[in-house]
C-alpha positions as CSV (number, residue, x, y, z in Angstrom):
1,M,-0.1,0.1,-0.3
2,F,2.6,2.6,0.6
3,A,5.1,1.5,-2.4
4,R,1.4,2.1,-4.1
5,S,0.9,5.7,-2.3
6,L,4.6,6.5,-3.1
7,K,4.4,6.1,-6.9
8,K,1.4,7.9,-6.9
9,V,3.1,11.0,-5.3
10,I,5.6,10.8,-7.5
11,S,3.8,10.2,-10.7
12,R,1.6,13.4,-9.6
13,L,4.8,15.5,-8.7
14,T,6.3,14.6,-12.2
15,Y,2.8,15.9,-13.7
16,A,2.8,19.1,-11.8
17,F,6.5,19.9,-12.7
18,R,5.6,19.1,-16.2
19,R,2.6,21.3,-16.6
20,H,4.4,24.3,-14.3
21,H,7.6,24.2,-16.5
22,S,5.2,24.5,-19.6
23,Y,3.0,27.7,-17.8
24,A,6.1,29.1,-16.9
25,N,7.4,29.5,-20.3
26,D,4.1,30.1,-22.2
27,E,2.5,32.7,-19.4
28,K,-0.5,30.6,-19.4
29,T,-2.9,30.2,-16.5
30,I,-3.5,27.1,-14.2
31,T,-6.5,25.9,-13.1
32,A,-7.5,25.8,-9.2
33,D,-7.0,22.2,-8.7
34,E,-3.3,22.4,-10.6
35,A,-2.6,25.6,-8.2
36,R,-3.3,23.4,-5.2
37,F,0.0,21.2,-5.7
38,I,1.8,23.2,-8.3
39,A,2.2,26.4,-6.6
40,P,3.5,24.9,-3.1
41,L,6.4,23.3,-4.6
42,Q,7.9,26.7,-4.9
43,K,7.4,27.1,-1.1
44,L,9.5,23.9,-0.3
45,F,12.8,25.9,-0.7
46,N,11.9,28.4,1.5
47,C,10.8,25.6,4.1
48,V,13.9,23.9,4.1
49,C,15.6,27.0,5.1
50,R,13.3,27.3,8.3
51,G,14.5,23.7,9.7
52,A,14.3,20.1,9.5
53,I,11.4,19.5,11.6
54,H,9.1,22.5,10.2
55,C,10.1,21.0,6.9
56,A,8.9,17.6,8.0
57,Q,5.8,18.6,9.0
58,W,5.0,20.9,5.8
59,M,5.9,18.1,3.3
60,Q,3.7,15.8,5.7
61,S,0.6,17.8,5.2
62,Y,1.5,18.7,1.5
63,L,1.9,14.9,0.3
64,C,-1.5,14.3,2.2
65,D,-3.3,17.0,0.2
66,L,-1.4,15.3,-3.3
67,L,-2.8,12.2,-2.5
68,L,-6.6,13.1,-2.1
69,M,-6.5,15.5,-4.8
70,T,-9.5,15.3,-7.1
71,R,-9.0,16.0,-10.8
72,T,-11.7,17.5,-13.2
73,I,-11.6,16.1,-16.4
74,T,-14.3,16.9,-19.2
75,L,-15.9,13.7,-20.1
76,I,-18.5,13.8,-23.5
77,P,-20.1,10.2,-23.4
78,G,-21.1,10.8,-27.7
79,D,-23.7,9.7,-29.4
80,G,-25.0,5.8,-30.4
81,I,-22.8,3.5,-28.2
82,G,-21.1,6.2,-26.5
83,P,-23.1,6.6,-23.4
84,E,-22.8,2.8,-22.8
85,I,-19.0,2.7,-23.1
86,T,-18.0,5.6,-21.1
87,D,-20.3,4.6,-18.3
88,V,-17.7,1.5,-18.5
89,V,-15.0,3.8,-18.0
90,R,-16.4,5.3,-14.8
91,K,-16.8,2.5,-13.2
92,C,-13.0,1.1,-13.9
93,V,-11.5,4.7,-13.1
94,S,-13.4,4.1,-9.9
95,A,-12.4,0.7,-9.4
96,L,-8.5,2.0,-9.8
97,G,-8.9,4.7,-7.0
98,V,-7.9,7.5,-9.0
99,D,-10.1,10.5,-7.8
100,I,-11.2,12.1,-10.9
101,E,-14.4,14.2,-11.1
102,W,-16.0,14.0,-14.5
103,D,-17.4,17.5,-16.0
104,I,-19.9,15.6,-18.6
105,Q,-20.6,17.7,-21.5
106,Q,-23.0,16.5,-24.3
107,A,-22.2,16.6,-27.7
108,G,-23.2,15.8,-31.2
109,A,-26.4,14.7,-32.7
110,S,-28.4,14.8,-29.5
111,V,-27.7,18.2,-28.8
112,I,-28.9,19.8,-32.1
113,D,-32.2,20.0,-31.5
114,G,-31.9,21.5,-28.2
115,E,-28.7,24.0,-28.8
116,G,-29.1,24.5,-33.0
117,V,-25.2,23.2,-33.2
118,P,-23.6,20.0,-32.2
119,L,-20.4,21.3,-30.5
120,P,-21.6,24.0,-28.2
121,Q,-19.3,26.6,-26.5
122,R,-19.8,25.2,-23.2
123,V,-18.4,22.1,-24.3
124,L,-15.1,24.1,-25.3
125,D,-15.4,26.2,-22.5
126,S,-14.9,22.9,-20.5
127,I,-11.9,21.7,-22.4
128,K,-10.3,24.7,-21.9
129,R,-11.0,25.3,-18.2
130,N,-9.8,21.3,-17.0
131,K,-7.3,21.2,-19.8
132,V,-7.9,17.2,-20.6
133,A,-11.1,16.1,-21.9
134,L,-12.1,12.4,-22.7
135,K,-14.5,11.7,-25.8
136,G,-17.2,9.1,-26.8
137,P,-17.8,8.5,-30.6
138,V,-19.8,11.2,-32.0
139,E,-21.7,11.1,-35.1
140,T,-20.5,12.5,-38.4
141,P,-22.9,12.5,-41.6
142,V,-21.4,11.1,-44.7
143,G,-22.0,13.8,-47.8
144,K,-24.2,15.8,-45.9
145,G,-25.4,17.3,-42.3
146,F,-23.7,19.4,-40.5
147,R,-19.9,19.2,-40.5
148,S,-17.5,16.7,-38.3
149,V,-17.4,17.6,-34.5
150,N,-14.0,15.7,-34.7
151,V,-12.6,18.0,-37.2
152,E,-14.0,21.4,-35.1
153,L,-12.5,20.2,-31.8
154,R,-9.3,19.9,-33.8
155,Q,-9.3,23.6,-35.6
156,K,-10.9,25.4,-32.3
157,L,-8.3,23.8,-29.9
158,D,-5.4,23.9,-32.0
159,L,-5.1,19.7,-31.5
160,Y,-2.5,19.8,-34.3
161,A,-1.5,15.5,-33.2
162,C,-3.4,12.7,-33.4
163,V,-1.6,9.7,-31.5
164,R,-3.0,6.6,-32.5
165,P,-1.1,3.4,-31.1
166,C,-1.6,0.0,-32.8
167,K,-0.5,-2.6,-30.5
168,Y,-2.2,-6.2,-30.5
169,Y,-3.2,-7.7,-27.8
170,E,-3.0,-11.8,-27.1
171,G,-6.6,-13.1,-27.7
172,I,-7.7,-10.5,-30.5
173,R,-8.7,-12.2,-33.6
174,S,-5.8,-10.9,-36.5
175,R,-5.5,-11.9,-40.0
176,I,-1.8,-11.0,-39.9
177,L,0.7,-14.2,-39.2
178,N,2.7,-12.5,-36.3
179,P,0.5,-9.7,-35.3
180,H,2.4,-10.1,-31.6
181,A,5.3,-8.2,-33.6
182,I,3.1,-5.1,-34.4
183,N,3.8,-2.1,-32.1
184,L,2.9,1.1,-33.9
185,V,2.2,4.8,-33.5
186,I,1.0,6.8,-36.4
187,V,1.4,10.7,-35.7
188,R,-1.3,12.5,-37.7
189,E,-1.1,16.2,-38.4
190,N,-4.7,17.0,-37.6
191,T,-5.1,20.9,-38.6
192,E,-4.2,21.0,-42.7
193,D,-4.4,19.2,-45.5
194,L,-8.1,18.4,-47.3
195,Y,-9.7,18.4,-44.0
196,A,-8.8,21.9,-43.3
197,G,-12.6,22.3,-44.7
198,I,-11.3,24.8,-47.7
199,E,-14.0,23.4,-50.4
200,F,-16.1,24.9,-53.1
201,M,-19.4,23.3,-54.5
202,E,-20.2,23.1,-58.5
203,S,-22.3,26.0,-59.2
204,C,-23.5,25.9,-63.2
205,G,-25.3,28.7,-64.6
206,E,-23.8,31.3,-62.2
207,D,-19.9,33.3,-62.5
208,N,-17.5,31.1,-61.0
209,P,-14.3,33.2,-60.1
210,L,-12.4,30.5,-58.8
211,L,-12.7,28.3,-61.7
212,K,-12.1,31.7,-64.0
213,F,-9.0,32.1,-61.8
214,L,-7.7,28.5,-62.5
215,R,-8.0,29.0,-66.0
216,E,-6.5,32.4,-66.0
217,Q,-3.5,31.9,-63.8
218,K,-2.9,28.2,-64.5
219,G,-4.6,27.8,-67.6
220,V,-6.2,24.5,-66.0
221,E,-10.0,24.2,-67.7
222,L,-12.6,22.6,-65.3
223,G,-16.4,22.1,-65.6
224,C,-18.8,24.4,-64.0
225,D,-20.0,20.8,-62.4
226,T,-17.0,20.4,-60.9
227,G,-16.4,20.5,-56.8
228,I,-13.0,21.4,-55.6
229,S,-11.3,21.6,-52.2
230,I,-8.2,22.9,-51.4
231,K,-5.0,21.2,-49.5
232,P,-2.9,23.8,-47.8
233,I,0.5,22.5,-46.1
234,S,2.3,24.5,-44.6
235,V,6.0,24.7,-43.6
236,K,5.3,25.3,-39.6
237,G,2.3,22.7,-39.4
238,S,5.0,20.4,-41.2
239,E,7.7,21.4,-39.0
240,R,5.4,20.9,-35.5
241,I,3.9,17.6,-36.1
242,V,7.3,15.8,-37.2
243,V,9.0,17.4,-34.1
244,F,6.0,15.8,-32.2
245,A,6.4,12.6,-33.7
246,F,10.4,12.7,-33.1
247,E,10.2,14.0,-29.4
248,Y,7.4,11.4,-29.1
249,A,10.2,8.5,-30.0
250,R,12.7,9.5,-27.8
251,K,10.6,10.5,-25.0
252,C,8.8,6.7,-25.1
253,Q,12.0,4.9,-26.4
254,R,11.0,3.9,-29.9
255,R,13.4,3.0,-32.9
256,K,12.4,4.9,-36.0
257,V,10.3,7.7,-37.6
258,T,9.0,7.2,-40.6
259,A,7.5,10.0,-42.9
260,I,4.9,9.2,-45.4
261,D,3.4,11.5,-48.2
262,K,3.0,11.3,-52.2
263,A,5.9,13.8,-52.8
264,N,6.3,12.3,-56.3
265,I,3.2,13.3,-57.3
266,M,1.9,16.9,-55.2
267,K,5.5,18.3,-54.9
268,Y,4.5,21.6,-53.7
269,T,2.4,20.5,-50.5
270,D,3.6,16.9,-50.3
271,G,7.1,17.8,-51.5
272,L,6.8,20.6,-48.7
273,F,6.1,17.8,-46.1
274,M,9.0,15.8,-47.2
275,K,11.8,18.5,-47.3
276,V,10.6,19.6,-44.1
277,A,10.5,15.8,-42.3
278,A,14.1,15.9,-43.9
279,D,15.4,19.0,-42.5
280,V,13.7,18.4,-38.8
281,S,15.5,14.5,-38.9
282,R,19.0,16.2,-39.0
283,R,18.0,17.5,-35.5
284,Y,18.1,14.1,-34.0
285,P,20.7,12.1,-34.9
286,D,19.9,9.4,-32.5
287,I,17.1,8.6,-34.0
288,P,16.7,6.4,-37.6
289,Y,14.6,8.3,-40.0
290,E,13.5,7.0,-43.5
291,H,10.9,8.6,-46.0
292,M,8.3,6.3,-47.9
293,L,5.6,7.2,-50.2
294,V,2.2,6.6,-48.9
295,D,1.0,3.7,-51.6
296,N,4.2,1.8,-51.0
297,M,3.4,2.2,-47.3
298,C,0.2,0.8,-47.3
299,M,1.4,-2.5,-49.0
300,Q,4.5,-2.4,-46.5
301,L,2.2,-2.6,-43.7
302,V,0.1,-5.3,-44.5
303,Q,3.6,-7.4,-45.9
304,F,5.9,-6.6,-43.1
305,P,4.3,-4.6,-40.2
306,E,7.1,-5.2,-37.9
307,K,9.4,-3.4,-39.7
308,Y,8.0,0.0,-38.5
309,D,7.9,2.3,-35.8
310,V,6.5,5.6,-35.4
311,L,4.8,7.1,-38.6
312,V,4.1,10.7,-39.0
313,L,1.7,11.6,-41.8
314,P,-0.3,14.6,-43.1
315,N,-3.9,14.7,-42.5
316,L,-5.6,12.7,-44.9
317,Y,-3.0,9.9,-45.7
318,G,-2.8,9.9,-41.7
319,D,-6.7,8.9,-41.5
320,I,-6.4,6.1,-44.0
321,I,-3.0,4.8,-42.7
322,S,-4.1,4.8,-38.8
323,D,-7.6,2.7,-39.6
324,L,-5.1,0.3,-42.1
325,A,-2.9,0.0,-39.1
326,A,-5.9,-0.8,-36.6
327,G,-7.1,-3.3,-38.8
328,L,-4.0,-5.4,-38.5
329,V,-4.4,-5.6,-34.4
330,G,-7.7,-6.4,-34.5
331,G,-10.0,-3.1,-36.1
332,L,-11.3,-0.3,-34.4
333,G,-12.9,-1.3,-31.3
334,V,-9.4,-2.3,-30.0
335,A,-7.1,1.3,-31.0
336,P,-7.1,3.6,-28.7
337,G,-6.1,7.7,-29.6
338,V,-5.8,11.2,-28.4
339,N,-5.7,14.6,-30.1
340,M,-3.3,16.9,-28.4
341,G,-1.8,20.6,-28.9
342,D,0.7,22.5,-26.8
343,E,-2.4,23.0,-24.3
344,F,-4.8,20.7,-24.3
345,A,-5.6,16.6,-25.2
346,V,-8.7,14.8,-26.2
347,F,-8.7,11.0,-25.6
348,E,-11.3,9.4,-27.7
349,A,-12.3,6.1,-29.1
350,T,-11.4,5.6,-32.8
351,H,-14.7,3.6,-33.7
352,G,-18.2,5.7,-34.8
353,S,-20.9,5.4,-32.8
354,A,-22.4,2.3,-33.9
355,P,-26.5,3.5,-33.5
356,D,-27.5,-0.2,-34.9
357,I,-26.5,-1.5,-31.9
358,A,-26.9,1.5,-29.6
359,G,-28.5,1.1,-26.0
360,R,-28.5,-2.7,-26.4
361,D,-25.4,-4.0,-24.4
362,Q,-23.4,-5.2,-27.5
363,A,-20.5,-2.0,-27.6
364,N,-16.7,-3.4,-27.1
365,P,-15.9,-1.0,-24.6
366,T,-11.9,-2.1,-25.4
367,G,-10.9,1.2,-27.6
368,M,-12.2,3.4,-25.2
369,L,-10.6,1.7,-21.8
370,L,-7.7,1.6,-24.2
371,S,-7.3,5.6,-24.5
372,T,-8.4,5.8,-20.7
373,V,-4.8,4.0,-19.8
374,M,-3.7,6.6,-22.2
375,L,-5.3,9.8,-20.4
376,L,-4.2,8.3,-17.0
377,E,-0.7,8.3,-18.4
378,H,-0.7,11.8,-19.6
379,I,-1.9,12.9,-16.0
380,G,0.6,11.4,-14.0
381,E,-1.0,8.3,-13.2
382,T,1.4,5.7,-14.6
383,D,0.3,3.0,-12.0
384,A,-3.0,3.0,-12.4
385,A,-2.6,3.2,-16.3
386,R,-0.4,0.1,-15.7
387,R,-3.2,-2.0,-13.6
388,L,-6.2,-0.7,-15.9
389,E,-4.0,-2.0,-19.1
390,R,-3.1,-5.3,-17.4
391,A,-6.5,-5.6,-16.8
392,I,-7.9,-5.6,-19.9
393,A,-5.0,-7.7,-21.1
394,E,-6.0,-10.4,-19.3
395,V,-9.5,-10.5,-19.8
396,L,-8.9,-10.3,-23.7
397,R,-6.2,-13.2,-23.4
398,E,-8.9,-15.4,-21.4
399,G,-11.4,-14.5,-24.2
400,E,-14.4,-15.9,-22.1
401,S,-15.9,-12.5,-20.4
402,V,-15.5,-10.4,-24.1
403,T,-17.9,-9.0,-26.6
404,A,-19.5,-11.1,-29.5
405,D,-16.8,-9.3,-31.9
406,L,-14.1,-10.2,-29.7
407,R,-14.8,-13.8,-29.6
408,P,-12.3,-16.3,-30.8
409,E,-14.1,-18.0,-34.3
410,S,-13.8,-21.4,-32.7
411,A,-16.3,-20.2,-29.5
412,S,-19.4,-21.7,-29.1
413,S,-20.9,-19.0,-27.1
414,K,-22.0,-15.4,-28.4
415,G,-19.9,-13.6,-25.8
416,V,-21.1,-11.2,-23.2
417,G,-22.4,-7.7,-22.9
418,T,-20.8,-4.5,-22.9
419,R,-21.6,-4.5,-19.0
420,E,-20.4,-7.8,-18.0
421,M,-17.1,-7.1,-19.8
422,G,-16.4,-3.8,-18.0
423,A,-17.5,-6.1,-14.6
424,A,-14.5,-8.9,-15.6
425,I,-12.2,-5.9,-16.1
426,I,-12.9,-4.6,-12.9
427,D,-12.5,-7.8,-11.3
428,R,-9.1,-7.7,-12.6
429,I,-8.3,-4.8,-11.4
430,R,-9.5,-5.7,-8.0
431,T,-7.2,-8.9,-7.5
432,D,-4.3,-6.8,-9.1
433,A,-1.8,-6.0,-6.0
434,G,0.1,-4.0,-8.4
């Protein structure tokens, strides 16, 4: 018990120093909760000068406060199966003994009738206040309707990096011969490229200045029935995502970074990304670097996924490759993810809202739970993160108390419900001595 408490103190102190350092450099404000354990660190140096007994008494009181402190994290249950899988998350976090107060904010299709938009300002305000959020799947209409909530979150909060680990867990079905060797991390630029949302509808029967510009300045003749999307790629955006990938690789002791694009065809956009990635790689001589074209990368990942480690890509390619990589280790149902910036982090399930099974106790909570593992690591609760990951891995390996999509093909039963799988993971948490 003492060892676990000590680990928690060390984790929270590490998190405090990291947060305090970033705020000191960027001159940003901190929340009231953060101030409770960041500001007193500055008093420690004055305390030492006043004598050992006084210092010991002060430290005893401070560490007790640190252990009992509650963090506030924004929770967006989402649409479809979102409320079911986030409920499992809350119960697992409670079983871990981590003191988190969930600031629940509804968003998505379920709030449009009442608030007129899928992403109300109150949700953004909550994330800005708490700095960290956990988000369930939110419905995104295909080809019509409102704009993606995910894209809007990334752009309004400048969550420029999407991090998607793809790691195989024993017991999950995979079509790859040696899935145990797969341990990839996809780092995707989140704010530029074709997902910037700069689009123009076809417009016959009226003057179109964009088509006129392309005709006069580029010699390109396009019909009035042509829809157009703009693909912006900047030096700034490319540099910070590649730096992020290298810093991630260094921090997590990964073995290689691979930059991926289509620079042989799109020379002014993907070519820029390629050049910037090569320039950044020279700042990290300790980390091997390579460049690959996206079509070849797709083939390589299917044939030789074990050869790759950290992949960094522009937005569109990153979206496609991260889903491909998830398929190698069992699908989006077991794929965690986070969208991060310099100030905020939104952890999320990477799969859809699955409205066809919503409310039927059939949803697989694994992806959301593994995203929670990443969240716990991010806030300094490394011991709790490891315990949760071990519990998930044990349940997956045994293959009994899992949802139908996770059952082995040879299994005779159809699997258990969402709540029962969550209960099985909680049982493993409680029997894990840490």
